[in-house]
C-alpha positions in Angstrom: 246.9 -36.0 52.2 248.1 -32.5 53.1 251.5 -31.9 54.4 251.6 -32.2 58.2 253.2 -28.8 59.0 252.6 -25.3 57.9 249.3 -23.7 57.0 246.2 -25.8 57.7 244.2 -26.8 54.7 241.3 -24.6 55.9 243.5 -21.5 55.7 244.7 -22.5 52.2 241.0 -23.1 51.2 240.0 -19.7 52.4 242.9 -18.1 50.5 241.9 -20.0 47.3 238.2 -19.0 47.7 239.1 -15.3 48.2 241.4 -15.4 45.1 238.6 -17.1 43.1 236.1 -14.4 44.1 238.5 -11.7 43.2 239.2 -13.3 39.8 235.5 -13.7 39.0 234.9 -10.1 39.9 237.7 -8.9 37.7 236.6 -11.1 34.8 233.1 -9.6 35.1 234.6 -6.1 34.9 236.6 -7.1 31.8 233.4 -8.5 30.1 231.6 -5.3 30.9 234.4 -3.2 29.6 234.6 -5.2 26.3 230.8 -4.9 25.9 230.8 -1.1 26.5 232.5 0.2 23.4 230.4 2.5 21.2 233.0 4.7 19.6 232.4 5.3 15.9 235.7 7.1 15.1 238.1 4.8 13.3 241.1 6.0 15.2 239.4 5.6 18.5 238.1 2.2 17.5 241.6 1.1 16.6 242.9 2.2 20.1 239.9 0.5 21.7 240.6 -2.7 19.8 244.2 -2.7 20.9 243.0 -2.3 24.5 240.5 -5.1 24.0 243.2 -7.5 22.9 245.0 -6.8 26.2 241.8 -7.3 28.2 241.0 -10.5 26.4 244.5 -11.9 27.1 244.1 -10.9 30.8 240.7 -12.6 30.8 242.0 -15.8 29.3 244.8 -15.9 31.9 242.2 -15.3 34.7 240.0 -18.1 33.3 243.0 -20.5 33.4 243.7 -19.5 37.0 240.1 -20.0 37.9 240.1 -23.5 36.5 243.3 -24.3 38.5 241.8 -22.9 41.7 238.5 -24.8 41.2 240.6 -28.0 40.7 242.5 -27.3 43.9 239.3 -26.7 45.8 238.0 -30.0 44.5 241.2 -31.7 45.7 240.6 -30.2 49.1 237.0 -31.5 49.1 238.3 -35.0 48.2 241.0 -34.9 50.8 243.8 -35.0 48.2 245.1 -31.5 48.5 248.8 -31.2 49.1 249.7 -34.4 47.2 251.1 -34.4 43.7 248.5 -35.5 41.2 251.2 -37.1 39.1 253.4 -39.0 41.6 251.5 -38.8 44.8 254.4 -37.3 46.8 253.6 -34.4 49.3 254.0 -31.0 47.7 256.4 -28.8 49.7 254.9 -26.2 52.0 257.0 -23.5 50.3 255.6 -24.5 46.9 252.0 -24.4 48.2 252.8 -21.0 49.7 254.0 -19.7 46.3 251.4 -21.4 44.2 248.5 -22.7 46.4 246.6 -24.2 43.5 249.5 -26.2 42.1 248.7 -29.9 41.4 252.3 -30.9 41.1 255.4 -31.3 43.3 258.5 -29.4 42.2 260.0 -32.5 40.5 256.9 -33.3 38.5 256.3 -29.7 37.5 259.9 -29.5 36.2 259.4 -32.7 34.2 256.1 -31.4 32.7 257.7 -28.1 31.8 260.6 -30.0 30.1 263.1 -28.9 32.6 263.5 -32.2 34.5 265.4 -35.3 33.8 264.2 -38.8 33.2 
């Protein structure tokens, strides 16, 4: 049940698919970078390891976003995109514009984050 005005679901799906492809490409590059280190100097290894930690954190963040996008694409396939998975209310167009893979309306997202009321 997508909101009736604003971007059509097909446009949002295309946006999500493009972002998914970009993230998958970036994660592949991160994996290749992490596998490419062959330095034997201890100082260089320490610098590489510090860089690896940043790459790993970036990779974990990307993996999380990929899971969120895949879930949104599944909701599109099921005809449930644009409806809050918690309360069933329509998700505002502005929220979908900002976070197209969000499963929650603003109110539920706030409650989940501990910012909302009862």
